[in-house]
N, C-alpha and C positions, 0 to 999 in steps of 0.2 A: 397578257399572261399574268396570273395572280399566284402568289405563294402564300402558304399557310405556315405560320410559326408552330412548332411542336412544343407543347407545354412539358417541361421536365417532370418526370415522375418523382414521387417521394424518395425513391432510391437514388435517382440522379442528384437530387438536392443534397441528400445525406452524403453521397460519395464526394461531391464538391466540398461540402462542409468539412469532412474529415481530411481531405487532401489539403485544404487551406489551413486547417488546424495543425497538421503535421508539417506544413511548409514544404510540400513535395510537388514538383512540377508534373504535368501530364506525361512528359517524356520519361521522367524518372520512375513514376508509378508504372507506366507501361513496361519499362525495362525490368522492373522488379517482378511484375506479374506475368511476364512472358507474352506480352501482346504488343500492340502498336499504339503510338500516340493518337493516331487518327481514330482508332476504336474507342479509346478512353474519352476522347472529345465527343464522339457520337453518343456515348452512354450519358455523359453529363448534360448533353443538349437534348436528351430524350429521343434521339434518332435510332438508337439501338437498345435492345433489351437483352442483357446478358443472362446466360444460363447460371444455374446454381453453383456449378464448379468455378465459374469465372468470378462470381460474387465472393466466394470463399477465398480465392486467390488474391483478389483485390484487398479484402479485409486483412489477410495475412501480410500482404505487402505494405499495408499502412500500419502494421504492428498494433492492431486493435486488440483489446482484451477479449476474452471469450464472450463476455456479456455483450460487448459492443459488436462483436461479429454476429451474434444471434440477432441483435437489433437490426443490423444492416441486412441480414437475410430476410427478416420479417418485412422490412421496408421494400424489398424486391419481390415480395409475394411468396417467399419460400419458408418452409418450416425451419426452426432453429436446428443447428447442427450439434450443439453441445448441451448436454443435460445439466440441470441445476438441482442437485440432490440435497436433501437435508443432511446435516453432518452426522445425525444419528441413524441414517439409513443403513441397511444391512450391507449394501455394496461398498460403503466407505469404512467398514469395520477394520480392514487392514490398514487404512490410513490413520484411523484413531489409535490403533495399537502402535503404529510407527511413531506417531507424535508423542504418545505417552512414554515410549521408550527413550525418545530423544530428550524429552523434558526431564525424565528421571536420570538419564545418563549425564546430563549437564550439571547436576548437583555436585558440589555445594553452591554453585553459582545460580543466580536467578535466570529464568527463561519463561517467555510467554508466547502463546499463539494468539494472534489477533486477526480481525477482519480488515478490510481496506481502509476503514475510517476509525481504526483503533478499538473496535469492539472486542472485548476479551472473550476468548473461546476456551482457553485452558492455560494453566500456569503450574509451575512446580512449587515445592514447599519453600524454596528460598525466596519466592515472590514476597514473602512477608516483610523483607527488609525494605521493600519499596512502598508498602502500604502502612507502615507504622505511623500512628498519629493522624492518619487521614480521617476526614469527616465521614461518618457512617453513610451519609447520602451518596458520596462518591464511590462507595464500595457496594452499593445496592445494585443488583443486576437490573439491566445490563450495564456492566462496568465498561467505561471507555478509558483505556490505558493512557491515551494522549491527554485527555482532560485530567485524569488523576496525576499525571506527571507535572503539569504546569499550573493547575488550579491553586490559588492561595491556601485553600483548605486541604490540599492534597500533599504532593511531595515538595511543592515550590519553596515552602519555608525552610526546607532542609537542604536545598540545592545551593551549593556555594557559588557556582558559576551559572546561575539561572539565565542571565542575559545571553551568554554565548551558546549554552546548551539548548535553551528554549528557542532561540532564533534558528538554530540548526534544525530542530524538529519542525518548526513552522514553515521554513523555506522548503524543506523536503515535501511537506504536505501540499504547499502551493505549487510546487513543481509537478507533482502528480495530478493536481487539479487542472493544470494547464495542458498536460499531455492527454488526459482523459477527463474532459469537462464534466464536473459533477457539482451541482449547486450545494448539496449537503456537505461535501468536502470543503468547498470554498467558505461556507458558513462556519464550519468548525475551525478552519484556519483563522478566520476573523475573530472568533471567540477566543482562541488561544492567544492570538496576538495581543488582545486586550489585557492578558494576565502578565505579559512579559515586558519589562522596561526596554526602551530602545538600547541597542548595543552601540555605545560610543567608541569603545576601543576593544578589539579582540583580545588584547592582553597576551599572556603566555600560557593560556589554557589548552592550546592545541598540541597534539602529540606529533604533528607533522602529517598524519594521515587520518586523524579522527578528532572529534571533539569529545573529550571524556566527560562522563557524568561524575561530578564531585558531590557526594551525598553524605551528609552528617548522619551518624547513627550513634547509639549509646556507647559503642566500643571505639569510636573515633571517626575519621573521615575515610569514606570509600572512594576510590578512583576506578571507575568502570568504563570499559569500551563496549560498544554494542555491534553485533553482526545481525544481518537480516538474511533469512533463507526462505525461498519460495519454491513451489512445485512448478518448475519451468516447463515440464512436459505434460502438465495436467490437461485432461480433456473434459473435466467437469467444472462448471462455473464456480461452484462453492469452493472446491479445492484450489482452483487457480487464484482465488482472491485471498486466500489465507497466507500469512507469513509468520515465520517464527523469529522472534527477537531474542537473542541470547546475549547475556551480559558476561563480560570477561574481566578479570582483575587486570588493572593497568600497572600494578606494582605488587611487591611481595606482601606488604602490610595488609592490603585489601584481601588478598588471597587467604592470609592467615585469619583475619577476622571472620570471613565467610566460612572457613573450615570449622572454626570454633563454634559459630552459631549453629552449624549443621550438627555438630556433636551434641550440643545442648538440646536439640529437638528430639534426639533418639531416647 
């Protein structure tokens, strides 16, 4: 009697790759997706071909991004489930209006909307405190806010705690690159790491829950915390990949400086 090995399909190989990347066992994935370990094993070995709904469940269970879920569906031979609209598309007008309202409402403090690799999408008027003195080349579209932040010709020369703050940004970027492997994100992390000296001692720059940005400006030193907001329930790839970074004053002196700057812009 002879047996014939079944060659795993592109989908089977992708599923195994993602499961390995996420460090999830077949049993755990099966439990999350509401199926059996045996079925997951059969899929990865090419012995079973899952339906579209199962592929979507597996992708959700692996916590893939919408873009990654679409790619997994394509690998299985199915059409993508999530649209990827241009940000200026008519259907995203309510989103643009909401973002504009949030940016405006955050004044007098800086806030930006950026893509997954730091591509600047929008910013409010207070963003000028971050761009002061930056080389024109770094402010030429498409602007990358991460490169602007750490480049020697960008904000870096004004950041008092460049080592601690810069390493915080780089490690966050590397963490995302590990979770959702992306060569461009890894390349950007390597580029940014070359701009920031090694961190020998964390020092006392930590607030206990955040690494503040200590930024020199003509009016004095700003101490800023940052918060990140994303569209957690988005069903459009473009929208899901956006995040809003809002800067908040870490002390009263910073708040006063930013309020005075806002009054001078009027």
